[in-house]
N, C-alpha and C positions, 0 to 999 in steps of 0.2 A: 490545425484542428488538434485538440487535445484527445488522446486516448488513455482511458482509465481501465486497467485490468484488475480484476477481482478473481483470481484463479481459485481461491478456496471458498467458494460460496455454497457448496453443496453439503449438507450435513450427512452424517451416517444415519441412515433411515431408522436403524434399529435402536440406537442410543442417543441421536440428535447430538452428536459431538463431532469433533475433528474438523470444524469449519470456522470461518471468520465472521462470527455472528456480529460484532461491531461494525465490521466494514460493510456488511449488507444493510445495516441500519443507517450507517453514514452516508451511503450512495444517495438516498433519497432527498438528504439535506443539500449534498454537493450538487445534485442535478438542479435544484431550484435555485441555488446560489450561482451557478454557472450560467443558468438561464437568464437570471437578473443582469449579469454582467454581460449578457450577449456573446459568450464564449460559444463556439462551436466544438462539440465533443461527442464522443461515442463511448459508452460504458461496455466493456467486454467481460461477461460473466462467465466463469467456469461452471460447466454441469457434470463434472466428474468428481466423486469424493476423493480426498487426497490419499485415502488407504488403497485405493484401486490405481490412481495415477497421480503424481503430484505434478500439477500443471506448471508449477514453478521451478522444474528441473528439466535438465536436457534429455531425459529419458522420455518426456513427452513431446519431443520433436514433431513426431509424425501424426499427432492427435489433430482432429478437426480444429480444436480451439487454436492451435499454433498455426496451421495453415490459415485460418480466419485472422488471427493477430498479424501475420506477416503481410496479409493483404491490406489490413487497416494501417500498419505502420508506413506503408508507401505514401500515405496521405498525411501523415501526421507531423506535426511541428513540435510536440510536446507529449510526454508520456509519465503518468503516475501508475505504479504498481501498488495497490491498495490491499492492505491486511489489517488484521486486529489481533490483540492479545489479551488474554484473561487476566484480570486483576488478581495477584496473589499478596498476601500480608507479608510484612518484613520478617516475621518469625515462621513463615512456611517452610515445611522441610524441602530438601533438595528434590526429592521425587516429583513434587508438584511445581516446583520453581524453575528447574533446569530444562531448558527445551533440547529436543534431539540434536541441535546444532550447537549446543553449548552456552545459549544466550540465558542469563539469569532474570526471569521475570520479576523477581523482587526488586532490583534496581529500576527495571522499566516501569514497575506499577506506580511509582510515585510520579510519573508524567502522564499528561493527557495524550500526547503524541511523541513518537519515536521515529526518527528519520535513520535508515540505515545507509551508511555512506561506504561505498566500496571504492577504493582507489582506482582511478582509470576508467571507472565504469559510471559511477554517479555523477551528475552534472552539478559541479560545486556553485556554478552561478545560480542555478535554479534553487538549490538548498538555501542559499543566502537571501534570495527573494522570498522564499517561504518564511524563513526565519526573521527577516525584516518586517513581514506582515503579521506574524503570529506570536513571537516569543514575548512580546509584552503583555499579551493577554492570556496565554496558555502556559502551562508548564511543559517545556519541551526539551528533547535531548537529541543530539546527533551521536549516533554510536558507529565506530569504525567496524566494518564488517568484512570478513573474508570469504563469507558465503558466496558460492555460485549461484547467484540469483538468475537463472536462466533468461526470464522476460527481460531483466533490465540490460542484460548481456545483449541479447537480440536487439532490442530497441536502440542502445547505445552505440554499440559496435557495429552491427550489420547494417542498421538504418541510418545512423548519425543522428538519432532523435534524442534531445535532451531528457533524460530519465532519472526519476528517484522512486525509492521504495519508502512507503509511509505505512506505519503502524499506528492504529488508533487504540486507545485503552477502552476495552468493553465497558468499564466502570465509569467513563467520562460521558456517557450517552447523554446526560443533561446539556452538557457543552458542546454536543455535535452541531446544532443549527449554527452557533457562533464560529465554531471552528471551520464549518463548511463555508461560511461568507467569508472569513479571513483567507482560506485557501483559495477560493475563487478570485479574491483581490490579487493574490500572489501570482495566479495563473494569468490574469488579465494584464498584470503589470509586466511579467515576463514575455509575454506573446508579443 
């Protein structure tokens, strides 16, 4: 069974910011595509705003979200940690382009989808399967990451479930239906 985590699903209620809007939009398309491929899955959506607790970091270990996730991972065969990023222009200032973790959204924004690969954590075979299915149709990049993505660490290391972190570009919303179909094919092929 595929587990898809979306830890940053809750917006800041006063500003409507700080959440992965594109990931939320992508989920509906992915669910339809997975259903069409008869893939069993569970979407696990975070309900805490990241300014209160970032569900993608080890500090969130004792939250209900992670207790539920650990229970789900006992039955999982595959895991996707789904995020999204805002589009920024090439000439955008550093303040709006560099994330708190040092990633430059200017280089990401030329892609529909970015896969973050952490050596020893991310499943390279799963990444290759995704690339085989998607990179001829969509602009994609695999970015080396040293970020301690707690969710993929838990899935990969503690539960031995092949895991990958995917970031979809908020600007690529028109491509989301076809991207979801291609990702569902990759999941079905890998399973």
